[in-house]
TITOR-673972 format. One record per residue (C-alpha): residue in one letter; x, y, z; chain. Coordinates in Angstrom, 2 decimals, padded with zeros to 5 digits. Layout:
! residues N
a,X,Y,Z,A
...
This chain:
! residues 422
m,108.65,118.25,072.43,A
t,110.02,115.36,074.24,A
v,113.21,116.10,076.13,A
t,116.02,113.32,075.40,A
p,118.02,111.89,078.22,A
t,121.18,113.85,076.73,A
f,119.44,117.10,076.88,A
a,117.94,116.89,080.26,A
e,121.64,115.81,081.56,A
e,123.37,118.65,079.87,A
a,120.72,121.25,081.33,A
l,121.33,119.93,084.78,A
l,125.11,119.75,085.03,A
g,125.06,123.30,083.65,A
g,122.65,124.50,086.11,A
l,124.72,122.79,088.84,A
l,127.82,124.26,087.79,A
l,126.16,127.88,087.43,A
e,124.62,127.51,090.90,A
n,126.13,125.03,093.30,A
d,123.77,124.87,096.23,A
r,121.47,123.28,093.91,A
l,123.13,119.88,094.43,A
h,121.68,119.33,097.91,A
d,118.16,119.33,096.13,A
v,119.15,116.35,093.86,A
a,121.45,114.74,096.08,A
t,119.04,112.19,096.88,A
l,117.77,111.72,093.76,A
l,120.76,111.15,091.43,A
s,124.20,109.28,091.74,A
a,126.90,109.48,089.00,A
d,125.92,106.17,087.57,A
h,121.95,107.56,086.38,A
f,123.97,109.25,083.49,A
t,124.07,107.89,079.97,A
s,127.98,108.51,079.19,A
a,131.10,108.22,081.29,A
p,132.13,111.93,080.58,A
r,128.84,112.92,081.99,A
s,129.03,110.95,085.01,A
r,132.61,112.10,085.74,A
l,131.60,115.66,085.42,A
f,129.02,114.88,088.26,A
s,131.05,113.36,090.11,A
a,133.72,115.98,090.03,A
i,130.79,118.72,090.93,A
r,129.42,116.57,093.81,A
d,132.96,116.24,095.45,A
r,133.89,120.01,095.27,A
v,130.29,121.11,096.52,A
l,130.53,118.11,099.57,A
a,134.09,119.54,100.32,A
g,132.88,123.02,100.50,A
e,134.65,124.32,097.49,A
p,133.51,125.89,094.46,A
a,132.77,123.71,091.41,A
d,132.93,125.91,088.45,A
a,134.55,125.43,084.47,A
v,137.85,126.65,085.85,A
t,138.04,124.57,089.25,A
i,137.02,121.30,087.65,A
g,139.28,121.99,084.76,A
e,142.34,122.62,087.18,A
l,141.40,118.88,088.91,A
h,139.98,117.19,085.15,A
p,141.50,119.07,082.36,A
d,139.57,116.78,079.75,A
l,136.32,118.14,081.39,A
y,136.99,121.67,081.14,A
d,136.05,122.31,077.58,A
d,132.71,120.30,078.55,A
a,132.02,122.50,081.57,A
i,132.71,125.83,079.59,A
e,130.01,124.86,077.10,A
l,127.47,123.20,079.47,A
a,127.62,126.25,081.83,A
s,127.34,129.10,078.74,A
n,124.37,127.39,076.92,A
v,122.18,126.15,080.01,A
p,118.70,127.59,080.53,A
g,119.06,128.24,083.82,A
s,119.52,126.59,087.07,A
s,115.89,127.35,088.48,A
a,114.67,123.89,086.81,A
v,117.57,121.47,088.19,A
l,115.08,119.91,090.44,A
t,113.23,119.31,086.96,A
y,116.01,118.09,085.16,A
a,117.22,115.80,087.72,A
t,113.84,113.85,087.98,A
i,113.96,113.52,084.00,A
v,117.33,112.08,084.45,A
r,116.26,109.44,087.04,A
e,113.05,108.74,085.61,A
n,114.99,107.97,082.07,A
w,117.65,105.97,084.26,A
r,114.53,103.84,085.93,A
r,112.85,103.13,082.68,A
r,116.44,101.66,081.49,A
e,117.01,100.00,084.24,A
a,113.44,098.40,084.30,A
v,113.96,097.26,080.67,A
q,117.35,095.33,081.60,A
i,115.49,093.89,085.02,A
g,112.65,092.54,082.85,A
l,114.89,090.69,080.42,A
e,116.94,089.25,083.31,A
l,113.62,088.08,084.44,A
s,112.51,086.38,081.28,A
s,115.97,084.61,080.83,A
r,115.99,083.34,084.31,A
a,112.38,082.32,084.27,A
r,113.12,080.29,081.02,A
a,115.60,078.36,082.73,A
g,113.78,077.76,085.73,A
e,115.75,079.64,088.40,A
e,114.19,079.58,091.78,A
g,114.02,082.91,093.15,A
a,113.91,084.51,089.94,A
v,110.59,086.67,090.58,A
d,111.78,087.74,094.33,A
h,115.06,088.97,092.83,A
a,113.23,090.60,090.24,A
v,111.01,092.20,092.65,A
a,114.09,093.11,095.04,A
a,115.55,094.83,091.85,A
l,112.46,097.04,090.89,A
m,111.75,098.09,094.55,A
a,115.82,099.12,094.77,A
l,115.10,101.65,091.58,A
n,112.84,103.71,094.27,A
a,115.40,103.90,096.84,A
t,117.33,107.37,097.68,A
v,120.56,107.90,097.00,A
t,123.08,107.56,099.64,A
e,126.83,107.92,099.34,A
c,129.02,105.88,101.07,A
e,132.44,107.51,101.39,A
y,132.59,111.00,102.87,A
t,135.53,112.94,104.27,A
g,135.41,114.42,107.77,A
k,135.01,118.15,106.49,A
q,132.16,116.79,104.49,A
a,130.38,114.82,107.51,A
l,130.21,118.13,109.48,A
q,128.86,119.98,106.64,A
l,126.28,117.77,106.25,A
a,125.61,117.62,110.09,A
w,125.48,121.48,109.88,A
r,122.64,121.11,107.13,A
e,120.40,119.19,109.36,A
v,120.76,121.36,112.11,A
e,119.57,124.11,110.21,A
k,116.81,122.26,108.85,A
a,115.73,120.85,112.47,A
y,115.67,124.47,113.63,A
a,113.70,125.83,110.58,A
n,111.14,122.83,111.37,A
g,110.56,124.69,114.52,A
g,110.84,121.75,117.03,A
v,108.06,119.60,115.30,A
l,108.97,116.07,116.08,A
p,111.62,114.36,113.78,A
g,110.51,111.01,113.46,A
i,107.08,109.09,113.58,A
t,105.09,109.63,116.37,A
t,104.53,106.94,118.99,A
g,101.50,108.25,119.92,A
l,102.85,109.08,123.75,A
r,103.80,112.61,123.65,A
g,106.15,112.03,126.88,A
l,107.92,109.16,124.95,A
d,108.22,111.32,121.84,A
d,109.91,113.89,123.69,A
i,112.82,111.35,124.89,A
l,113.08,109.26,121.81,A
g,112.33,112.02,118.83,A
g,110.21,109.43,117.34,A
l,110.67,106.64,115.49,A
h,113.48,107.22,112.76,A
d,114.09,106.34,109.21,A
s,116.22,103.20,109.09,A
d,116.03,102.25,112.88,A
l,115.28,098.96,113.98,A
i,113.12,099.42,117.30,A
i,112.95,096.48,119.99,A
l,109.94,096.22,122.42,A
g,110.69,093.69,124.87,A
a,108.16,092.38,127.61,A
r,107.06,089.36,129.59,A
p,103.75,087.68,128.60,A
a,100.45,089.98,129.72,A
m,102.47,093.34,129.45,A
g,100.53,094.59,126.73,A
k,103.39,094.58,123.90,A
t,100.51,093.82,121.26,A
a,098.32,096.48,122.62,A
f,101.26,099.11,122.53,A
m,102.47,098.15,118.87,A
g,098.77,098.91,118.04,A
c,098.76,102.05,119.64,A
m,101.86,103.16,117.71,A
a,100.42,101.66,114.40,A
e,097.56,103.94,114.88,A
a,099.12,106.67,116.00,A
a,101.34,106.32,112.66,A
a,098.11,106.32,110.34,A
d,096.77,109.09,111.96,A
a,099.61,110.92,111.14,A
g,099.84,109.40,107.52,A
k,102.42,107.24,107.93,A
r,100.58,104.20,106.60,A
p,101.88,101.37,109.03,A
g,102.36,097.94,107.65,A
i,101.96,094.86,110.61,A
i,103.44,091.36,110.25,A
s,101.46,089.42,113.03,A
a,103.38,086.27,113.33,A
e,101.20,086.12,117.45,A
q,097.81,087.24,116.90,A
p,095.26,086.56,114.04,A
v,093.71,089.44,112.45,A
v,090.20,089.12,113.76,A
q,091.76,089.61,117.35,A
l,093.81,092.80,115.76,A
g,090.70,093.76,114.43,A
l,088.88,093.39,117.51,A
r,091.57,095.78,119.54,A
r,090.99,098.12,117.24,A
l,087.32,098.59,117.43,A
s,087.71,098.30,121.19,A
a,090.26,101.31,121.27,A
s,088.14,103.51,118.98,A
s,084.99,103.06,120.30,A
g,086.04,102.83,123.94,A
v,083.78,099.58,124.18,A
g,085.58,096.74,126.51,A
a,087.45,094.25,124.28,A
a,086.31,091.37,126.45,A
h,082.58,092.39,125.92,A
l,082.83,092.76,122.76,A
r,084.49,089.11,122.54,A
a,081.46,087.87,124.22,A
g,079.23,089.85,122.94,A
k,078.13,090.83,126.78,A
f,077.79,095.03,125.90,A
e,074.65,097.09,126.25,A
e,072.30,098.34,123.22,A
e,073.65,101.92,123.50,A
d,077.15,100.53,123.06,A
w,076.15,100.23,119.13,A
g,076.36,103.93,118.76,A
s,079.88,104.04,120.21,A
l,080.87,101.04,117.88,A
q,079.69,102.67,114.67,A
a,081.63,105.81,115.66,A
g,084.71,103.76,116.53,A
i,084.42,102.03,112.95,A
a,083.99,105.67,111.60,A
k,087.09,106.96,113.36,A
a,089.38,104.06,112.67,A
m,088.42,102.95,109.00,A
p,090.04,106.16,107.14,A
r,093.60,104.96,108.65,A
d,095.54,103.42,105.92,A
m,097.14,100.19,107.51,A
w,098.10,096.98,106.29,A
i,098.03,093.47,107.97,A
y,099.75,090.27,107.15,A
d,098.46,087.38,109.65,A
r,100.62,084.26,109.27,A
s,101.61,082.21,112.35,A
a,104.97,080.67,110.97,A
v,106.25,083.60,108.87,A
t,109.68,083.50,107.33,A
l,112.52,085.93,107.27,A
d,112.28,086.02,103.38,A
e,108.68,086.01,103.30,A
l,108.90,088.80,105.70,A
v,111.37,090.76,103.70,A
a,109.38,090.01,100.27,A
i,105.95,091.40,101.88,A
a,107.17,094.63,103.88,A
r,109.03,095.44,100.27,A
k,105.87,094.62,098.17,A
w,103.70,097.14,100.77,A
k,106.87,099.76,100.18,A
h,106.23,099.66,096.32,A
a,102.81,099.28,096.20,A
h,101.41,101.42,099.18,A
d,104.57,103.31,100.36,A
i,104.40,102.03,104.01,A
g,106.28,104.58,106.35,A
v,107.03,101.95,109.33,A
l,106.69,098.24,109.60,A
y,105.70,096.78,112.97,A
i,106.61,093.01,113.54,A
d,104.81,090.57,116.43,A
y,107.29,089.27,117.18,A
a,111.01,088.45,116.42,A
q,111.34,085.53,118.09,A
r,107.97,083.98,115.74,A
i,110.04,084.49,112.33,A
t,111.59,081.41,110.91,A
v,115.12,081.23,109.00,A
p,114.14,077.39,107.73,A
g,117.50,075.28,108.51,A
a,118.79,077.27,111.22,A
d,119.18,076.58,114.80,A
r,117.17,078.53,117.47,A
i,120.20,081.03,118.32,A
t,121.36,081.70,114.83,A
e,117.71,081.84,113.62,A
v,117.00,084.83,115.76,A
s,120.59,086.24,114.92,A
q,119.60,086.47,111.23,A
v,116.11,087.76,112.08,A
a,117.89,090.51,113.67,A
r,120.38,091.47,110.97,A
g,117.66,090.64,108.30,A
m,115.23,093.19,110.34,A
k,117.64,096.19,110.65,A
n,118.90,095.75,106.73,A
l,115.08,095.67,105.80,A
a,115.09,098.92,107.90,A
r,117.82,100.67,105.68,A
d,117.01,099.22,102.38,A
l,113.61,100.56,102.88,A
q,114.39,103.31,104.83,A
i,111.67,103.22,107.32,A
p,111.41,102.33,111.13,A
v,111.08,098.56,111.68,A
v,109.54,098.13,115.12,A
s,109.66,094.49,116.15,A
l,108.21,093.14,119.68,A
a,110.77,090.39,121.57,A
q,110.01,088.04,124.22,A
v,112.03,088.42,127.53,A
i,113.41,085.19,129.24,A
k,111.46,083.75,131.99,A
g,113.96,084.07,134.62,A
v,112.72,087.66,134.90,A
d,109.93,086.26,136.85,A
s,112.20,085.03,139.52,A
r,113.94,088.11,140.09,A
e,113.05,090.40,143.08,A
d,113.11,093.29,140.52,A
k,111.19,092.02,137.42,A
r,111.76,094.54,135.55,A
p,113.00,093.46,132.08,A
r,116.68,094.95,130.71,A
a,118.30,095.06,127.41,A
g,120.12,091.35,128.53,A
d,116.80,089.74,128.73,A
l,116.04,089.52,125.47,A
a,115.08,085.77,124.85,A
n,117.53,083.69,122.52,A
s,119.81,086.23,120.78,A
d,122.62,089.01,122.16,A
e,122.12,090.14,118.08,A
l,118.79,092.00,118.78,A
t,120.46,094.20,121.57,A
r,123.54,094.67,118.89,A
e,121.23,095.91,115.75,A
a,118.70,097.47,117.84,A
d,118.95,101.41,117.40,A
q,116.25,101.63,120.29,A
i,115.44,099.21,122.88,A
l,112.20,099.69,124.90,A
m,111.11,097.66,127.60,A
l,107.41,097.48,128.87,A
y,106.65,096.33,132.68,A
r,103.28,096.78,134.64,A
d,103.81,096.07,138.43,A
e,100.10,095.18,138.62,A
v,100.64,091.84,136.71,A
y,102.80,090.61,139.65,A
n,101.46,092.82,142.20,A
y,097.65,092.73,142.86,A
e,097.86,095.30,145.53,A
t,100.42,097.65,143.78,A
r,099.68,101.39,144.08,A
d,100.76,101.55,140.10,A
k,097.19,100.29,139.01,A
g,096.77,101.27,135.53,A
i,100.50,102.60,135.23,A
a,103.05,100.77,132.80,A
e,106.89,101.66,132.75,A
v,108.47,102.07,129.54,A
l,112.14,101.59,130.24,A
i,114.58,102.96,127.24,A
e,117.16,100.51,127.61,A
k,118.91,101.77,124.30,A
n,118.63,105.34,122.37,A
r,121.09,105.84,119.61,A
h,119.34,109.22,119.35,A
g,119.16,110.45,123.21,A
p,119.22,109.47,126.53,A
t,118.04,106.43,128.35,A
g,115.78,106.05,131.37,A
l,111.99,105.50,132.04,A
k,108.95,107.10,131.10,A
r,105.62,106.19,133.28,A
v,102.37,106.15,130.94,A
a,098.68,105.01,131.69,A
f,097.61,101.46,130.65,A
i,093.67,101.46,130.23,A
e,093.02,097.89,130.45,A
k,089.43,097.79,129.50,A
t,090.31,098.96,126.30,A
m,093.98,098.09,126.22,A
r,095.08,101.30,125.28,A
f,098.30,103.26,126.37,A
a,098.03,106.88,126.78,A
d,100.09,109.68,128.68,A
l,099.74,110.47,132.22,A
s,097.82,113.77,132.94,A
r,099.33,113.95,136.13,A
e,102.18,115.97,136.97,A
e,103.80,113.47,139.60,A
f,103.74,111.04,137.20,A
């Protein structure tokens, strides 16, 4: 038997009236707009508002506020099969809504395409992507905010201290950042030759190992160079030797083992030297829809273009676009960024957040700003050979500061330092 939209909606609402706590199971799936009639939408909103306010939601309490909904609420609560399948009902309601919306998007695309409207396909793709977005509310009371925060604390405690975000691949850095968080824009800045792209590669490999399916927009290095970096890091054979073909016969075994190790990692790479912001957004949305990517890496912010904009405006728009993309797709977006040349003339050449090139907007929009510094790039005789400093300049989720990590130049890898004094 096919469950009609009305039956599923009635069973869902009745189940929520019987067991209010089940609302939290479906809150990210449904909104009032997903129902087929105005009375059903209003009843769902009334239940949600009372539950989020910490008040009971039953036929009596709903009827006191909305007398016209009382009879409906009584009937639904009396006839519902039970509350145990509320999540199943919610899934049916949402899927029926998605089908209705998909039909409408298709009709609009057909109409716009016939009219020769520019961007008709991109508009349809964006609309279809939005059908997969989780539901987020925008308006809350202070009491609701505290209750939602309390549930997050309970969830984190029940999680047993497991990293809340996506790993960077460096345990010490994860301890400070809590990993990379959904909807965040993370900026990694440095002067040339510090290892930004290598750092990004290490993060991407770690994310892939964790099953988070990274996407990489590479406007700086061609895909073959990224592939060589991956092969070097996974095999332990020096990157310079790979490029020059100067490696030993016995290295073939290591290379084959490296290929076997890296090949299963799901990862998508877009290789183009002049990527526009619109192009970046379209590719990221496509990857999210087709592959469910969990994190996006961009190399690098100042290489992304906005046709017709001056340089300062361009980078500002890119910064806002990257942040909006992180929120829309609900994934971390990690972008590399260049640092101004003036850093090289300072006595202390460690870059700061204010040294990001071309735009203060990067600093404002970023949720976390990391700066990468290796003293050996400037000082050949330094005692810190093989050491990199990750300067945490901005962190909306915790402390700032500095974390020292290892840099293995041969394979261009970053790793946790093993010695306690570091």
